[in-house]
N, C-alpha and C positions, 0 to 999 in steps of 0.2 A: 380280482382278489376278493376274498370274503371279508367284508368290512365289519362283520359281527364277531370276528376273532378277537380274543384278548390275550395279551402277553403280560405275564407278571414276573417280577423279580423279587427275591428276598435273600438277604444275608444277615444272619443273626449270630451273636455269641451266646452260648448257652452254658449255664452252670446249674446243675441239678443234683440234688441229694435225695435219693429215694431209699426205700428198704432194700431194693435189689442191687443198686449200683450208685456210684458217684460219677458225674460226667462234667468235664470241662472241654468245650470245643467251639469250633466255627462251622456253621452249617449254611449252605446256600442252595437255592433252587431257582431255575428259570423254567417257566411253564407256559404253554399255549393251550387255550381252551377254545374249541371250535363247536358251534351249534351243529347238530346232526339232523335236526328236524324234530318237530313235536317237542317233547320234554327231554330229549336226549342231547348229550354233549360228549365230545371226545376231548381227552387231555393227553398231552405228551410233554416231556421236559427232560432236563438234565440236572442232576443233583450232585452235591459235593459235601463231604463231611471230613473234617480233621478234628479228632477228638481223643482225649485221654479218658479212658473208662476204667474205674476201679471197682472190682467186685470181690467180696470175701478176702480182702487184703491183697489181692493181686491186681496190678496196674497194667493196662495194655493201651498203647497208642495206635490209632488207626487213621489211615488216609484212604478214603473210599469215594468212588464215583458211581453214580447210578443213573438209569434211564427209565423213570417211571412213566408208564402208559396205561390208559384206562378209559372207561366210559362211565357216564353217570346218567341217571334218570331221576327227575324230580317233578312230581305233579301236585305237591302239597301247596296249601294256601298260605303258609307262613313259615318263616325261617326258625323262629324261636318258640312258636306255639302252634304247631300244625293241628288242624281239626279234621282234615280229610286228605286223601291222596296217598301217595307212596313215594319212597326214595330207594334208589339202588346205586351202589358204587362198586365197580369191579376194577382192580388194579393189579398189574404185573410190574415188578420192579427188579430188573437184573442189577446186581451189585458186583463190582470188582475193585480190588485195591490191595493194600497191605495192612495186615493186622496180626503181627507176630508171624509173618510169612505171607505169601501171595494167597489171597482169598477170592473166591467167586461163589455166588449163590443167587437164588431166585426167590423172591418173596411174592406170594399171591395172597390177596386179601379181598374179601367180599363182605359188604355190609348192606343190609336191607331193613326197611321199616315200613309200616303201613298204619294208617289212621282212619277210623270210621266212626262217624257220629251215630249214636244209638237213639237219638230223639230229634224231633224237628227243630228245636231251639238250639241244638248243638251244645247243650250243657253237659251231656254225658258222652265221653269219647273213649272208645277202645283203641289201644295202641299196642303194637308188637314190634320187636326188633330181633335181628339175628346177625351174628358175625361169625365168619369162618375164615381161617387163614392157615397157610402152610409155607414152610421154607424148605427148598429143595437144593440138592447138589452140594451139601456141606454138612459135616457133623456139627453138633451143638457148639463145641468148643471153637469152631471156625467162624461163628457168627458173633460179632461184638454184642455185649450184654444189652446195649441200648436198642438194638435192632431186633431182638427176640420178641416173642409174644408173651404178654402178661394179661392177667385178668384179676378182677377184684377191685371194688371201689365204686364211687358214685357214677361212673360212666359204663359200668359193666355188671358186676355181681355185687349189689348192695347187701349189706349184712356182714361183709368181709372187708378187711383192710385193703388199702391200695396195693396191688400186685401180689396179694397173699393167696390167691387161688392158683394152684399148680405146684410143681416140684420145688423142693427146698434142699439146700445142702446140709451137711452135718452140723453147721452152725446156725441152722434155721433161717438162712438167707434165701429169698426167692431166686431161683436160677433162670427163670423163663423157660421157653420151649420153642419147638419148631412147628407146633400146630396149636390152634386155639379154636374153641367153639363156645360162644356164650349167647344168651338170649334173655329177653325181658318181655313181660306182659304187664300192661298197666290199664287201670280203669280210672279215668279222670273225670271228676264231677265239679263243675263250677257252681258252688253252693250259693254264693252271693256275687255281687258285681265285681268285687276285687279279690275275692277269696275262693280258692279251689281246694279240693281234697282228692288225694290220689292213693289208691291201693296198688301194690306191685308185688310181683314174684319174679326173681331173676335166677338164672342157673348158668353154670359154665365150668369148663375144664381146660387145662393146658397140658400138653404132652411133650416130652423131650423128642420123640420121634415125629416125622413129618406126616404120618398117617394114623395117629392116635393108637398105635399098637400097644403103647405102654401108658395110656391115659388113666389117670386116677378117677375115682368116683366123682361125678359131677357135684359141685358144691351148689347148694340152693339157699337163697336168701329171700326174705319177705319183709314187708313193712308198710308203713303209711307215710304220706307226705302232705305238706301244705304248700299251696302256691299263692303268692301275692301278685296279682296282675298289674303291671305298670304299662305306660304308653309304649315302652320299647321292648317289652317281653316280661314273662313271669319270673319272679324271684322264687327259688326252689329251696325247700327244707325237707329232707327225707330222713327218716329214722328206720334203719333196717336191722334185722336180727338174723343170725345164721340158723337155718333149719337143721342142717347136719354139720355142726362145727367139729373141728379137730381140736386136740388138746392145745391150749394156749390161745385159741381164738377168743377175741373179746365178745361178750354177750350182746353188745349193742354198738352200732356204728351210726354216726351222725354226718350228714352231708349237706353243705350249703353251696348254692351256685346260682348262675343266671341262666334262664331258659329251661325248657323241659329236659328230662334226662336223655331223651332222644327224639 
């Protein structure tokens, strides 16, 4: 047997209120991670979700099972503050269950990032990130709101509000989509021992179709950030502005978190 395999279990109750939806549910996952050699690992598991999701005044109760499988690659030198290397995660997630009727669909998602020092002291780091995703074999209405793709916010397109990039309904509520593409470029400079400065540009779009056939104009955000480096990772403060805002978008967004943006 492969003694390097790890088996993880998680069962959580979740209560979330976002601009796109309200969720109350029970979510579980059992997953095996297997080293594949080098920096590669394989993952496979079984997931379960029983949740009531409310969007635009309509409530829908779902009971879903999924079988997420994928591979990861990680050659970076730090979890929260990488200075060199690359990361890649590929996942396919077949889902089946009941959600206002029998539902089945397939979620594909890929995320990649790379980090390169631009000086010998590794004080100046160039970093890039890309995310692509699609949901197949179901119309948008057959995919519960919490499993759709969204973009906007501190982990995707800064300068825009959380989940605000992409299609909205007549009440200006984000509906999510079946395809997503977003990316980030950062230049990170550690100006002093404990203080760093970051400049960033993000861009992204979400489409209701699985192949971006109805994708809106990509939204672009840019800004500056400050990092305070601690023993367990940097504390992050980013200020972003929308380069091409839509009517109603706030002129400035502020994000505070632990760790680099990616």
